[in-house]
KOLNU-871471 format. One line per 8 residues: their letters; for each residue x, y, z of N, C-alpha, C, O, CB. Coordinates in Angstrom, 3 decimals, padded with zeros to 6 digits. Glycine has a CB too. Layout:
A) X/Y/Z/X/Y/Z/X/Y/Z/X/Y/Z/X/Y/Z | ...
//
This chain:
MDSWAAQQ) 090.309/076.801/073.102/089.232/076.853/074.075/088.230/077.903/073.611/088.606/079.023/073.262/089.771/077.175/075.508 | 086.956/077.532/073.609/085.952/078.500/073.163/085.695/079.529/074.260/086.095/079.342/075.408/084.636/077.785/072.775 | 085.027/080.611/073.893/084.835/081.712/074.835/083.964/081.310/076.024/084.166/081.814/077.128/084.214/082.900/074.124 | 082.984/080.398/075.815/082.154/079.971/076.932/083.001/079.236/077.964/082.865/079.481/079.162/081.002/079.076/076.443 | 083.866/078.345/077.516/084.719/077.593/078.436/085.662/078.524/079.174/085.897/078.350/080.370/085.517/076.525/077.683 | 086.202/079.508/078.477/087.112/080.461/079.110/086.391/081.260/080.188/086.983/081.587/081.217/087.715/081.408/078.062 | 085.136/081.571/079.964/084.368/082.333/080.938/084.045/081.501/082.176/083.776/082.064/083.236/083.085/082.845/080.307 | 084.066/080.187/082.066/083.734/079.312/083.181/084.928/079.052/084.106/084.753/078.565/085.223/083.202/078.001/082.656
LPTLPSVA) 086.128/079.372/083.648/087.317/079.156/084.463/087.378/080.196/085.576/087.092/081.369/085.339/088.594/079.211/083.597 | 087.746/079.781/086.783/087.867/080.763/087.862/089.054/081.688/087.612/090.071/081.268/087.059/088.019/080.056/089.224 | 088.923/082.917/088.011/090.007/083.879/087.880/090.758/083.934/089.200/090.195/084.302/090.231/089.472/085.287/087.479 | 092.021/083.567/089.162/092.833/083.614/090.370/093.390/085.024/090.547/093.607/085.733/089.564/093.981/082.569/090.307 | 093.620/085.432/091.784/094.153/086.772/092.027/095.607/086.901/091.574/096.330/085.913/091.454/094.042/087.117/093.505 | 096.008/088.137/091.327/097.416/088.397/091.024/098.179/088.513/092.340/097.623/088.912/093.363/097.583/089.696/090.162 | 099.456/088.159/092.296/100.286/088.149/093.499/101.580/088.904/093.225/102.219/088.707/092.192/100.585/086.697/093.957 | 101.960/089.767/094.158/103.247/090.464/094.103/104.108/089.952/095.254/103.620/089.777/096.370/103.061/092.027/094.182
IDLGGLDE) 105.370/089.717/094.984/106.317/089.258/096.006/107.301/090.390/096.274/107.927/090.912/095.352/107.070/087.946/095.555 | 107.430/090.765/097.548/108.308/091.872/097.928/109.254/091.415/099.029/108.840/091.204/100.169/107.483/093.102/098.393 | 110.520/091.264/098.680/111.541/090.894/099.665/112.344/092.116/100.100/113.373/091.977/100.761/112.482/089.823/099.089 | 111.885/093.304/099.738/112.606/094.539/100.037/112.707/094.870/101.512/113.513/095.716/101.899/111.957/095.663/099.342 | 111.906/094.221/102.344/111.948/094.479/103.778/112.996/093.677/104.517/113.123/093.785/105.737/110.624/094.203/104.370 | 113.750/092.868/103.781/114.808/092.076/104.407/116.123/092.842/104.419/116.496/093.475/103.431/114.982/090.740/103.676 | 116.820/092.778/105.549/118.164/093.355/105.566/119.093/092.404/104.809/118.719/091.274/104.494/118.670/093.595/107.043 | 120.285/092.866/104.527/121.215/092.099/103.698/121.547/090.735/104.288/121.619/089.742/103.565/122.487/092.881/103.498
ASYARLDG) 121.747/090.687/105.598/122.099/089.416/106.248/120.939/088.421/106.170/121.148/087.240/105.895/122.492/089.655/107.723 | 119.739/088.893/106.409/118.563/088.010/106.336/118.342/087.525/104.913/118.017/086.359/104.690/117.303/088.737/106.845 | 118.519/088.418/103.955/118.362/088.055/102.543/119.344/086.946/102.173/118.984/085.987/101.490/118.576/089.290/101.633 | 120.580/087.087/102.628/121.602/086.068/102.338/121.282/084.764/103.058/121.410/083.687/102.475/123.003/086.570/102.750 | 120.866/084.852/104.323/120.566/083.656/105.111/119.403/082.871/104.501/119.406/081.640/104.516/120.239/084.041/106.562 | 118.414/083.582/103.967/117.249/082.934/103.352/117.477/082.563/101.894/116.614/081.942/101.272/116.046/083.838/103.453 | 118.632/082.936/101.337/118.871/082.781/099.899/117.729/083.476/099.154/116.953/082.840/098.440/118.975/081.256/099.491 | 117.649/084.784/099.337/116.549/085.594/098.819/116.229/085.371/097.354/115.059/085.242/096.994/116.856/087.016/099.023
LGLEKRLV) 117.234/085.324/096.510/116.997/085.130/095.083/116.392/083.754/094.827/115.436/083.622/094.064/118.305/085.296/094.288 | 116.952/082.735/095.467/116.417/081.387/095.317/114.992/081.280/095.850/114.143/080.626/095.245/117.312/080.388/096.030 | 114.736/081.931/096.989/113.400/081.931/097.573/112.401/082.574/096.620/111.317/082.035/096.391/113.402/082.667/098.919 | 112.765/083.719/096.069/111.868/084.408/095.141/111.600/083.558/093.898/110.461/083.473/093.438/112.462/085.764/094.732 | 112.633/082.937/093.362/112.453/082.079/092.185/111.505/080.920/092.484/110.628/080.605/091.680/113.808/081.536/091.708 | 111.689/080.282/093.656/110.820/079.151/094.018/109.379/079.605/094.231/108.444/078.915/093.827/111.342/078.459/095.286 | 109.199/080.763/094.863/107.852/081.292/095.067/107.168/081.589/093.741/106.015/081.212/093.533/107.901/082.554/095.922 | 107.876/082.260/092.851/107.302/082.597/091.545/106.932/081.331/090.788/105.836/081.230/090.236/108.288/083.446/090.716
LRLVQDGF) 107.838/080.373/090.761/107.574/079.129/090.042/106.325/078.440/090.574/105.450/078.046/089.802/108.774/078.190/090.145 | 106.244/078.297/091.884/105.093/077.599/092.476/103.783/078.342/092.222/102.773/077.726/091.880/105.301/077.423/093.980 | 103.799/079.650/092.387/102.582/080.429/092.167/102.116/080.342/090.716/100.923/080.190/090.453/102.814/081.889/092.554 | 103.045/080.437/089.782/102.699/080.345/088.359/102.188/078.935/088.042/101.218/078.784/087.299/103.930/080.696/087.466 | 102.829/077.910/088.594/102.366/076.541/088.374/100.936/076.349/088.868/100.174/075.566/088.301/103.295/075.551/089.070 | 100.580/077.070/089.927/099.235/076.974/090.484/098.247/077.917/089.803/097.083/077.985/090.199/099.274/077.264/091.963 | 098.705/078.649/088.776/097.806/079.461/087.971/097.693/080.922/088.354/096.875/081.643/087.782/096.489/078.879/088.019 | 098.493/081.381/089.310/098.451/082.784/089.711/099.254/083.640/088.744/100.241/083.183/088.167/098.985/082.953/091.138
AVVAASAQ) 098.828/084.869/088.573/099.607/085.846/087.816/100.532/086.535/088.818/100.066/087.195/089.747/098.675/086.892/087.058 | 101.839/086.381/088.628/102.808/087.026/089.516/103.248/088.316/088.853/103.694/088.320/087.706/104.037/086.093/089.814 | 103.118/089.412/089.588/103.405/090.742/089.043/104.469/091.428/089.896/104.809/090.958/090.982/102.113/091.607/088.982 | 104.981/092.527/089.396/106.005/093.292/090.114/105.451/093.812/091.437/104.254/094.067/091.565/106.514/094.467/089.249 | 106.335/093.966/092.413/105.926/094.457/093.728/105.297/095.845/093.641/104.487/096.212/094.493/107.124/094.489/094.673 | 105.660/096.613/092.627/105.109/097.962/092.472/103.735/097.967/091.799/103.081/099.008/091.732/106.068/098.818/091.668 | 103.300/096.815/091.306/102.008/096.722/090.622/100.863/096.665/091.630/101.072/096.412/092.816/101.971/095.486/089.708 | 099.679/096.898/091.145/098.474/096.829/091.977/097.967/095.390/092.016/096.976/095.054/091.368/097.367/097.786/091.438
ADIHLAVT) 098.651/094.550/092.777/098.296/093.136/092.868/097.123/092.944/093.826/096.890/093.763/094.715/099.507/092.300/093.328 | 096.395/091.853/093.631/095.328/091.497/094.554/095.895/091.069/095.903/095.326/091.367/096.953/094.465/090.384/093.964 | 097.031/090.360/095.858/097.719/089.903/097.064/099.146/090.412/097.011/099.841/090.230/096.011/097.682/088.343/097.193 | 099.583/091.049/098.087/100.958/091.550/098.185/101.657/090.762/099.292/101.366/090.949/100.474/100.993/093.106/098.477 | 102.571/089.889/098.905/103.311/089.056/099.846/104.621/089.767/100.182/105.534/089.823/099.358/103.575/087.625/099.256 | 104.705/090.308/101.392/105.891/091.042/101.823/106.626/090.244/102.894/106.026/089.819/103.882/105.510/092.446/102.355 | 107.920/090.043/102.694/108.751/089.335/103.649/109.666/090.358/104.299/110.370/091.096/103.610/109.566/088.184/102.968 | 109.657/090.403/105.643/110.484/091.355/106.369/111.266/090.633/107.451/110.943/089.503/107.819/109.624/092.476/106.977
STS) 112.289/091.289/107.954/113.040/090.746/109.079/112.823/091.652/110.286/112.669/092.865/110.143/114.560/090.617/108.738 | 112.812/091.064/111.454/112.547/091.839/112.673/113.713/091.829/113.640/113.591/092.338/114.754/111.323/091.307/113.367 | 114.837/091.266/113.243/115.972/091.188/114.167/116.823/092.419/114.125/117.817/092.508/114.845/116.817/089.992/113.861
//
């Protein structure tokens, strides 16, 4: 791809996924590892850069439990 074409592509925001707000029971009930894997896969397939929760992401997706 030439540089002009690359410059014409939209830049999607980076996304961080944080499941650290879930207690152990909620994490197990939601299959936390499986959920995170599916989220990462879908976001990457859609062109997002998925980064560590500690990174300065454009979007920070935090999942918490309130029970």
